[in-house]
PASEBA-1860 file (N, C-alpha, C; in nm, 3 decimals):
! residues 258
1> MQSIDIER> 7.224/11.141/11.104/7.312/11.084/11.219/7.195/10.984/11.294 ~ 7.268/10.855/11.320/7.187/10.755/11.387/7.245/10.755/11.524 ~ 7.141/10.718/11.643/7.194/10.695/11.777/7.174/10.548/11.796 ~ 7.294/10.477/11.849/7.311/10.359/11.864/7.367/10.313/12.045 ~ 7.301/10.243/12.088/7.325/10.221/12.232/7.456/10.121/12.242 ~ 7.571/10.125/12.316/7.666/10.073/12.312/7.643/9.877/12.302 ~ 7.542/9.862/12.372/7.524/9.734/12.407/7.500/9.650/12.273 ~ 7.453/9.743/12.160/7.463/9.647/12.039/7.624/9.591/11.989
9> FGEAPALL> 7.713/9.651/12.038/7.828/9.606/12.013/7.886/9.489/12.092 ~ 7.820/9.444/12.171/7.846/9.340/12.249/7.961/9.360/12.370 ~ 8.028/9.263/12.405/8.083/9.299/12.533/8.217/9.369/12.510 ~ 8.298/9.440/12.627/8.421/9.499/12.586/8.511/9.364/12.581 ~ 8.605/9.375/12.484/8.726/9.269/12.488/8.801/9.267/12.627 ~ 8.808/9.361/12.728/8.889/9.319/12.833/8.761/9.223/12.954 ~ 8.671/9.229/12.907/8.567/9.129/12.962/8.540/8.998/12.882 ~ 8.557/9.005/12.753/8.552/8.883/12.708/8.692/8.883/12.577
17> PMTYPGAR> 8.813/8.829/12.620/8.926/8.860/12.543/8.928/8.804/12.430 ~ 8.870/8.682/12.407/8.879/8.614/12.271/8.820/8.697/12.165 ~ 8.742/8.805/12.200/8.664/8.893/12.096/8.772/8.988/12.048 ~ 8.869/9.002/12.113/8.949/9.139/12.098/8.984/9.102/11.941 ~ 8.966/9.240/11.858/8.957/9.363/11.922/8.814/9.435/11.926 ~ 8.731/9.353/11.923/8.577/9.407/11.950/8.507/9.452/11.826 ~ 8.375/9.460/11.829/8.296/9.523/11.722/8.300/9.675/11.730 ~ 8.301/9.714/11.621/8.343/9.873/11.592/8.198/9.902/11.482
25> PETSFFYT> 8.180/10.040/11.495/8.102/10.086/11.368/8.139/10.067/11.238 ~ 8.061/10.092/11.156/8.097/10.054/10.978/8.145/10.223/10.952 ~ 8.115/10.313/10.995/8.125/10.446/10.985/8.173/10.550/11.080 ~ 8.233/10.666/11.044/8.311/10.724/11.163/8.169/10.763/11.269 ~ 8.212/10.788/11.401/8.113/10.823/11.485/8.160/10.896/11.622 ~ 8.047/10.955/11.687/8.092/11.005/11.823/8.059/10.914/11.931 ~ 8.127/10.894/12.018/8.079/10.855/12.151/8.081/10.938/12.248 ~ 7.964/10.954/12.305/7.901/11.049/12.389/7.794/10.985/12.482
33> EGRVLTLE> 7.810/11.000/12.620/7.721/10.966/12.726/7.689/10.807/12.708 ~ 7.789/10.742/12.641/7.756/10.600/12.672/7.652/10.565/12.523 ~ 7.665/10.625/12.427/7.613/10.618/12.315/7.708/10.628/12.197 ~ 7.683/10.582/12.090/7.732/10.587/11.951/7.652/10.677/11.857 ~ 7.666/10.792/11.815/7.626/10.855/11.704/7.674/10.853/11.565 ~ 7.676/10.802/11.470/7.731/10.755/11.343/7.697/10.859/11.260 ~ 7.819/10.891/11.193/7.834/11.003/11.056/7.852/10.933/10.944 ~ 7.763/10.960/10.838/7.745/10.878/10.741/7.742/10.958/10.600
41> SDDPAGEA> 7.790/11.093/10.611/7.791/11.187/10.505/7.965/11.148/10.418 ~ 7.937/11.214/10.299/8.064/11.194/10.216/8.189/11.272/10.272 ~ 8.136/11.379/10.365/8.254/11.459/10.449/8.247/11.459/10.606 ~ 8.279/11.336/10.660/8.254/11.308/10.796/8.303/11.422/10.901 ~ 8.445/11.457/10.829/8.470/11.582/10.922/8.418/11.683/10.913 ~ 8.379/11.729/10.841/8.290/11.867/10.814/8.176/11.875/10.894 ~ 8.073/11.732/10.888/7.986/11.715/10.944/8.008/11.717/11.095 ~ 8.148/11.651/11.139/8.166/11.667/11.276/8.196/11.796/11.307
49> RDWLHARD> 8.258/11.867/11.263/8.284/12.021/11.284/8.163/12.107/11.326 ~ 8.051/12.086/11.225/7.947/12.151/11.233/7.860/12.098/11.371 ~ 7.864/11.974/11.390/7.793/11.911/11.495/7.864/11.969/11.655 ~ 7.992/11.954/11.650/8.074/11.979/11.785/8.063/12.163/11.797 ~ 8.052/12.239/11.688/8.032/12.377/11.701/7.901/12.405/11.758 ~ 7.797/12.350/11.704/7.683/12.363/11.737/7.622/12.345/11.913 ~ 7.720/12.232/11.943/7.697/12.211/12.074/7.789/12.238/12.167 ~ 7.866/12.365/12.133/7.984/12.407/12.221/8.073/12.280/12.257
57> QAPLRSRI> 8.110/12.199/12.193/8.205/12.088/12.205/8.336/12.153/12.166 ~ 8.463/12.065/12.236/8.585/12.117/12.179/8.599/12.100/12.018 ~ 8.643/12.212/11.932/8.630/12.193/11.809/8.740/12.094/11.771 ~ 8.777/12.052/11.633/8.878/11.953/11.584/9.004/12.025/11.607 ~ 9.030/12.154/11.581/9.144/12.221/11.581/9.212/12.210/11.719 ~ 9.140/12.176/11.819/9.237/12.180/11.960/9.209/11.999/12.014 ~ 9.183/11.916/11.911/9.194/11.801/11.928/9.332/11.704/11.885 ~ 9.340/11.580/11.937/9.491/11.537/11.913/9.465/11.395/11.826
65> AVLCLGSN> 9.521/11.373/11.734/9.468/11.272/11.644/9.547/11.153/11.679 ~ 9.500/11.056/11.714/9.571/10.920/11.745/9.471/10.829/11.688 ~ 9.574/10.729/11.607/9.522/10.609/11.547/9.487/10.530/11.649 ~ 9.369/10.421/11.606/9.313/10.338/11.672/9.388/10.203/11.605 ~ 9.473/10.132/11.685/9.517/10.022/11.624/9.459/9.897/11.682 ~ 9.387/9.898/11.786/9.333/9.798/11.842/9.197/9.801/11.868 ~ 9.186/9.798/12.030/9.049/9.771/12.068/8.984/9.942/12.111 ~ 9.047/10.042/12.067/9.021/10.191/12.090/8.895/10.246/12.055
73> ACPPQIHR> 8.882/10.186/11.932/8.729/10.226/11.873/8.618/10.137/11.889 ~ 8.638/10.045/11.967/8.534/9.939/12.026/8.440/10.011/12.136 ~ 8.322/10.067/12.095/8.216/10.143/12.199/8.234/10.071/12.344 ~ 8.217/9.946/12.354/8.220/9.882/12.500/8.342/9.925/12.559 ~ 8.461/9.894/12.494/8.566/9.924/12.533/8.601/10.069/12.570 ~ 8.575/10.163/12.496/8.588/10.305/12.504/8.499/10.348/12.630 ~ 8.391/10.282/12.660/8.306/10.302/12.779/8.390/10.265/12.917 ~ 8.441/10.167/12.894/8.531/10.106/13.009/8.663/10.190/13.043
81> KVGDRETG> 8.696/10.241/12.929/8.824/10.343/12.965/8.778/10.494/13.016 ~ 8.689/10.535/12.959/8.641/10.673/12.979/8.512/10.715/13.022 ~ 8.426/10.585/12.991/8.258/10.620/13.022/8.230/10.665/13.161 ~ 8.302/10.632/13.248/8.264/10.700/13.406/8.348/10.812/13.425 ~ 8.387/10.877/13.322/8.471/10.996/13.366/8.400/11.115/13.293 ~ 8.427/11.240/13.352/8.355/11.354/13.297/8.442/11.406/13.154 ~ 8.452/11.343/13.026/8.539/11.348/12.926/8.476/11.406/12.797 ~ 8.338/11.440/12.829/8.288/11.490/12.687/8.270/11.404/12.596
89> TILFLRVR> 8.254/11.462/12.461/8.230/11.364/12.331/8.355/11.348/12.278 ~ 8.370/11.211/12.225/8.491/11.191/12.155/8.488/11.150/12.017 ~ 8.539/11.214/11.919/8.518/11.174/11.746/8.606/11.043/11.710 ~ 8.544/10.961/11.641/8.643/10.849/11.571/8.619/10.866/11.429 ~ 8.694/10.923/11.343/8.678/10.926/11.203/8.723/10.808/11.137 ~ 8.646/10.735/11.048/8.682/10.639/10.964/8.773/10.697/10.878 ~ 8.928/10.643/10.858/9.034/10.720/10.779/9.104/10.613/10.683 ~ 9.156/10.664/10.575/9.249/10.597/10.522/9.394/10.606/10.536
97> VRGVRPVY> 9.475/10.527/10.553/9.601/10.565/10.636/9.717/10.473/10.554 ~ 9.806/10.549/10.521/9.919/10.509/10.432/10.052/10.502/10.527 ~ 10.122/10.378/10.542/10.254/10.398/10.632/10.260/10.307/10.758 ~ 10.119/10.270/10.774/10.100/10.190/10.912/9.992/10.086/10.886 ~ 9.992/9.965/10.969/9.916/9.893/10.973/9.910/9.819/11.100 ~ 9.786/9.768/11.166/9.751/9.671/11.306/9.830/9.549/11.291 ~ 9.911/9.529/11.379/9.964/9.390/11.411/9.968/9.361/11.551 ~ 9.985/9.245/11.558/9.980/9.193/11.712/10.128/9.213/11.802
105> AGHVARYG> 10.086/9.262/11.952/10.188/9.319/12.019/10.263/9.169/12.061 ~ 10.387/9.204/12.136/10.460/9.114/12.175/10.436/9.067/12.296 ~ 10.327/9.138/12.361/10.318/9.084/12.492/10.149/9.059/12.530 ~ 10.127/9.021/12.626/9.977/8.966/12.659/9.906/9.081/12.765 ~ 9.806/9.128/12.714/9.741/9.228/12.807/9.698/9.173/12.946 ~ 9.677/9.269/13.039/9.661/9.235/13.160/9.523/9.106/13.174 ~ 9.408/9.132/13.057/9.302/9.043/13.089/9.319/8.945/12.982 ~ 9.434/8.907/12.938/9.486/8.779/12.866/9.452/8.764/12.707
113> AIPATGDR> 9.417/8.886/12.677/9.418/8.882/12.520/9.576/8.913/12.463 ~ 9.587/8.891/12.330/9.723/8.947/12.281/9.671/9.089/12.213 ~ 9.701/9.199/12.249/9.652/9.315/12.202/9.740/9.386/12.071 ~ 9.685/9.487/12.014/9.765/9.559/11.903/9.860/9.627/11.929 ~ 9.937/9.655/11.813/10.025/9.760/11.817/10.050/9.800/11.660 ~ 10.157/9.870/11.607/10.144/9.897/11.457/10.299/9.845/11.412 ~ 10.305/9.840/11.261/10.394/9.829/11.212/10.400/9.868/11.045 ~ 10.492/9.883/10.979/10.512/9.943/10.845/10.395/9.863/10.766
121> ALEPQSLF> 10.357/9.937/10.687/10.253/9.889/10.553/10.289/9.931/10.447 ~ 10.288/9.844/10.346/10.295/9.876/10.207/10.180/9.914/10.113 ~ 10.051/9.883/10.175/9.904/9.890/10.128/9.827/9.975/10.230 ~ 9.736/10.073/10.176/9.668/10.176/10.260/9.591/10.075/10.336 ~ 9.565/10.124/10.457/9.451/10.061/10.556/9.347/10.150/10.560 ~ 9.226/10.098/10.638/9.132/10.164/10.661/9.108/10.137/10.794 ~ 9.133/10.255/10.887/9.133/10.248/11.034/9.036/10.364/11.082 ~ 9.042/10.353/11.243/8.957/10.464/11.291/9.076/10.554/11.341
129> LALYTPEQ> 9.040/10.664/11.353/9.155/10.807/11.410/9.057/10.852/11.506 ~ 9.109/10.831/11.642/9.036/10.896/11.765/9.093/11.051/11.758 ~ 8.985/11.143/11.771/9.032/11.295/11.808/8.974/11.322/11.948 ~ 9.090/11.312/12.047/9.057/11.336/12.169/9.101/11.477/12.231 ~ 9.019/11.521/12.324/9.087/11.626/12.386/9.188/11.578/12.473 ~ 9.264/11.677/12.551/9.382/11.642/12.621/9.329/11.573/12.750 ~ 9.215/11.581/12.801/9.149/11.509/12.906/9.110/11.367/12.861 ~ 9.076/11.354/12.735/9.045/11.225/12.681/9.132/11.144/12.655
137> LKATARSE> 9.233/11.208/12.629/9.374/11.116/12.594/9.420/11.091/12.718 ~ 9.431/11.175/12.794/9.499/11.129/12.953/9.391/11.007/12.992 ~ 9.274/10.984/12.992/9.189/10.901/13.039/9.210/10.756/12.961 ~ 9.249/10.759/12.814/9.267/10.662/12.755/9.406/10.626/12.779 ~ 9.500/10.699/12.811/9.654/10.659/12.812/9.655/10.595/12.965 ~ 9.566/10.626/13.054/9.561/10.534/13.202/9.538/10.397/13.172 ~ 9.451/10.346/13.057/9.407/10.218/13.041/9.510/10.143/12.988 ~ 9.630/10.228/12.931/9.723/10.127/12.824/9.838/10.100/12.938
145> GDSYDLSR> 9.832/10.152/13.069/9.923/10.113/13.151/10.059/10.140/13.129 ~ 10.162/10.050/13.158/10.309/10.069/13.115/10.343/9.982/13.026 ~ 10.264/9.945/12.926/10.278/9.847/12.818/10.289/9.935/12.692 ~ 10.262/10.072/12.694/10.249/10.119/12.561/10.323/10.262/12.593 ~ 10.362/10.338/12.464/10.402/10.448/12.465/10.345/10.539/12.360 ~ 10.286/10.642/12.372/10.226/10.743/12.281/10.350/10.784/12.211 ~ 10.321/10.761/12.068/10.438/10.788/11.984/10.413/10.864/11.857 ~ 10.483/10.938/11.772/10.464/11.005/11.668/10.480/10.915/11.572
153> LEDAEVTA> 10.383/10.883/11.460/10.447/10.778/11.363/10.485/10.883/11.230 ~ 10.642/10.889/11.204/10.678/10.977/11.140/10.650/10.981/10.998 ~ 10.623/10.822/10.932/10.600/10.817/10.777/10.450/10.786/10.774 ~ 10.357/10.829/10.844/10.207/10.773/10.815/10.125/10.909/10.798 ~ 10.051/10.907/10.725/9.932/10.988/10.680/9.805/10.967/10.674 ~ 9.706/11.052/10.725/9.573/10.995/10.738/9.511/11.094/10.658 ~ 9.395/11.046/10.573/9.311/11.125/10.524/9.133/11.074/10.561 ~ 9.047/11.174/10.559/8.912/11.136/10.550/8.833/11.226/10.465
161> GASFRVDR> 8.761/11.174/10.375/8.703/11.267/10.263/8.804/11.355/10.183 ~ 8.758/11.437/10.148/8.817/11.535/10.074/8.872/11.669/10.124 ~ 8.827/11.683/10.258/8.866/11.789/10.362/8.934/11.775/10.463 ~ 8.975/11.665/10.493/9.072/11.624/10.604/9.170/11.537/10.589 ~ 9.286/11.588/10.629/9.417/11.510/10.639/9.514/11.558/10.767 ~ 9.589/11.448/10.808/9.639/11.450/10.904/9.804/11.369/10.885 ~ 9.926/11.461/10.883/10.045/11.367/10.857/10.091/11.362/11.004 ~ 10.167/11.246/11.043/10.258/11.193/11.149/10.150/11.220/11.269
169> PYAFLARR> 10.050/11.133/11.254/9.941/11.105/11.366/10.043/11.020/11.481 ~ 9.954/11.043/11.587/10.007/10.978/11.730/9.948/10.834/11.729 ~ 9.994/10.717/11.768/9.912/10.611/11.826/10.030/10.550/11.944 ~ 9.944/10.477/12.005/10.003/10.404/12.121/10.084/10.255/12.053 ~ 10.208/10.290/12.096/10.306/10.140/12.064/10.334/10.069/12.157 ~ 10.319/9.930/12.139/10.356/9.835/12.240/10.506/9.878/12.288 ~ 10.551/9.877/12.403/10.711/9.878/12.441/10.777/9.789/12.404 ~ 10.723/9.653/12.408/10.772/9.531/12.371/10.794/9.480/12.239
177> GTLRLFAE> 10.734/9.581/12.147/10.759/9.529/11.998/10.634/9.434/11.961 ~ 10.638/9.387/11.855/10.547/9.307/11.760/10.582/9.165/11.800 ~ 10.466/9.076/11.770/10.448/8.951/11.777/10.504/8.858/11.633 ~ 10.576/8.756/11.659/10.597/8.690/11.545/10.560/8.538/11.546 ~ 10.494/8.462/11.494/10.460/8.312/11.538/10.595/8.237/11.497 ~ 10.692/8.251/11.418/10.828/8.175/11.413/10.948/8.268/11.415 ~ 11.046/8.224/11.433/11.166/8.297/11.472/11.225/8.398/11.375 ~ 11.184/8.350/11.241/11.223/8.420/11.129/11.102/8.507/11.075
185> SGPVPLED> 11.029/8.500/11.085/10.861/8.546/11.029/10.878/8.680/11.091 ~ 10.772/8.786/10.972/10.721/8.908/11.003/10.629/8.891/11.110 ~ 10.565/9.046/11.156/10.478/9.064/11.258/10.346/8.985/11.201 ~ 10.253/8.956/11.316/10.122/8.910/11.262/9.995/9.008/11.225 ~ 9.948/9.032/11.137/9.840/9.140/11.118/9.708/9.084/11.171 ~ 9.654/9.199/11.238/9.529/9.144/11.280/9.435/9.092/11.210 ~ 9.402/9.143/11.097/9.329/9.094/10.989/9.359/8.958/10.940 ~ 9.464/8.890/10.967/9.485/8.763/10.943/9.446/8.653/11.033
193> LGQEPLIR> 9.462/8.670/11.160/9.416/8.585/11.258/9.343/8.638/11.364 ~ 9.240/8.588/11.440/9.165/8.617/11.530/9.214/8.559/11.674 ~ 9.165/8.571/11.771/9.239/8.571/11.881/9.241/8.423/11.915 ~ 9.156/8.351/11.865/9.164/8.179/11.892/9.252/8.122/11.836 ~ 9.263/8.138/11.695/9.386/8.063/11.600/9.521/8.126/11.629 ~ 9.494/8.256/11.701/9.644/8.325/11.735/9.697/8.230/11.866 ~ 9.615/8.235/11.955/9.656/8.175/12.074/9.679/8.017/12.069 ~ 9.595/7.956/11.996/9.610/7.818/11.943/9.758/7.806/11.906
201> SLLKQTHL> 9.794/7.879/11.801/9.912/7.865/11.738/10.042/7.902/11.818 ~ 10.039/8.005/11.925/10.111/8.024/12.006/10.157/7.896/12.116 ~ 10.052/7.883/12.153/10.055/7.744/12.249/10.123/7.630/12.183 ~ 10.087/7.621/12.049/10.170/7.486/11.975/10.297/7.538/11.966 ~ 10.332/7.647/11.926/10.480/7.696/11.901/10.587/7.713/12.019 ~ 10.524/7.732/12.116/10.612/7.759/12.254/10.578/7.611/12.340 ~ 10.520/7.529/12.268/10.525/7.358/12.319/10.437/7.403/12.469 ~ 10.358/7.493/12.503/10.276/7.523/12.607/10.140/7.433/12.622
209> ERTLSFES> 10.126/7.374/12.477/9.987/7.294/12.479/10.021/7.168/12.523 ~ 10.122/7.135/12.549/10.169/6.990/12.638/10.099/6.993/12.798 ~ 10.098/7.117/12.846/10.035/7.143/12.966/9.929/7.255/12.989 ~ 9.883/7.298/12.886/9.774/7.420/12.897/9.714/7.399/12.781 ~ 9.574/7.383/12.752/9.532/7.359/12.655/9.459/7.493/12.624 ~ 9.402/7.530/12.499/9.333/7.639/12.449/9.206/7.649/12.529 ~ 9.151/7.556/12.568/9.000/7.560/12.618/9.018/7.611/12.767 ~ 9.132/7.562/12.853/9.170/7.619/12.967/9.203/7.759/12.992
217> YASDPARY> 9.295/7.773/12.875/9.353/7.916/12.862/9.204/8.020/12.840 ~ 9.138/7.967/12.776/9.032/8.071/12.726/8.924/8.084/12.826 ~ 8.939/7.989/12.930/8.802/7.985/13.049/8.879/8.083/13.129 ~ 8.987/8.127/13.136/9.038/8.227/13.267/9.175/8.271/13.200 ~ 9.154/8.359/13.093/9.269/8.413/13.018/9.394/8.485/13.117 ~ 9.314/8.575/13.202/9.395/8.671/13.324/9.497/8.551/13.407 ~ 9.453/8.438/13.432/9.518/8.353/13.505/9.625/8.309/13.457 ~ 9.635/8.274/13.314/9.752/8.210/13.264/9.825/8.305/13.168
225> RQELESAI> 9.802/8.441/13.173/9.861/8.521/13.073/10.037/8.501/13.110 ~ 10.067/8.533/13.246/10.188/8.548/13.266/10.266/8.423/13.204 ~ 10.199/8.298/13.218/10.252/8.198/13.146/10.299/8.180/13.000 ~ 10.206/8.240/12.957/10.235/8.243/12.754/10.328/8.372/12.767 ~ 10.302/8.485/12.853/10.380/8.598/12.807/10.560/8.548/12.839 ~ 10.580/8.458/12.927/10.697/8.402/12.959/10.744/8.305/12.827 ~ 10.667/8.207/12.784/10.698/8.185/12.656/10.720/8.237/12.539 ~ 10.630/8.338/12.531/10.685/8.421/12.399/10.817/8.493/12.412
233> EEHGLRRP> 10.835/8.529/12.539/11.002/8.586/12.519/11.092/8.479/12.521 ~ 11.088/8.366/12.583/11.173/8.232/12.569/11.185/8.186/12.464 ~ 11.083/8.203/12.351/11.114/8.156/12.211/11.137/8.279/12.117 ~ 11.175/8.335/12.152/11.207/8.481/12.093/11.123/8.526/11.980 ~ 10.973/8.554/12.004/10.863/8.566/11.945/10.818/8.706/11.940 ~ 10.915/8.783/11.967/10.921/8.939/11.985/11.013/9.012/11.844 ~ 10.972/9.114/11.836/11.082/9.174/11.735/11.043/9.339/11.756 ~ 11.134/9.373/11.724/11.113/9.537/11.723/11.009/9.602/11.602
241> HRLRHRPI> 10.939/9.718/11.656/10.886/9.788/11.520/10.965/9.818/11.428 ~ 10.890/9.807/11.295/10.971/9.840/11.202/10.895/9.994/11.116 ~ 10.893/10.075/11.228/10.852/10.204/11.202/10.949/10.351/11.247 ~ 10.911/10.415/11.172/10.996/10.524/11.208/10.913/10.615/11.322 ~ 10.941/10.590/11.457/10.825/10.664/11.551/10.932/10.732/11.643 ~ 10.847/10.828/11.713/10.902/10.909/11.835/10.805/10.914/11.952 ~ 10.869/10.815/12.047/10.782/10.822/12.178/10.795/10.952/12.248 ~ 10.666/11.007/12.281/10.656/11.135/12.342/10.578/11.145/12.485
249> ALDQARPI> 10.583/11.230/12.547/10.515/11.259/12.674/10.369/11.305/12.639 ~ 10.280/11.266/12.744/10.141/11.307/12.699/10.137/11.452/12.669 ~ 10.208/11.530/12.774/10.174/11.694/12.802/10.240/11.743/12.659 ~ 10.339/11.656/12.576/10.392/11.716/12.458/10.305/11.701/12.330 ~ 10.192/11.615/12.341/10.110/11.570/12.224/10.020/11.718/12.193 ~ 10.041/11.743/12.072/9.990/11.857/12.021/9.838/11.839/11.903 ~ 9.773/11.934/11.923/9.637/11.909/11.846/9.688/11.896/11.683 ~ 9.604/11.857/11.607/9.599/11.861/11.468/9.614/12.002/11.405
257> PT> 9.723/12.013/11.306/9.707/12.164/11.249/9.582/12.217/11.189 ~ 9.570/12.341/11.203/9.477/12.392/11.165/9.489/12.446/10.996
END
């Protein structure tokens, strides 16, 4: 297990929006006391169980499994969301996911980036799964504001190594659906476009580039976010999620089955 200071991962996307979704470790990891502890065994869930038990931390069976579709697995972003609260250790497992993939959401975050949500996937994905205590989940949910619902993904399944599987994990899904670049196109996967080419494409498609350059937007994204959000709506660049999902209240989220 290697200990890494979060400064190694750069700034949080909330501070540098054009870096969204931010840097993340290559392997499963713990976030604890402002540091990252990597898990590099072939059985990260088993290693995590032993580590948590040895330190009298909340066990896996009491934690709630939430897929990280955007920046929630970026250590500096995690620190902004929960770092100043007494939330204890959070586990992030690198998992294989069937049934869902990260795509861009049909709204603009408060700090000016186009954030993530989920949509149906035909191919397996490699993502992070956060294992939250109820208190950690509440702290994370506060940062999502009124733009997201915690939802159960009815057709998704998650595995990590040979000893860990979760069916129908939770995820934060954007209330205004997914983003498309053209009126008849599908949602935009995060892996296909970074923030800069995405914003440039949106400015062009919505004709905002006539009055708002990318350089101006990038210099102060929070200032221009509402202008871009209005243009997305006016040009019909949102579509509903193509996922079977069920929004739930935070107090209805249940720990992973034992």
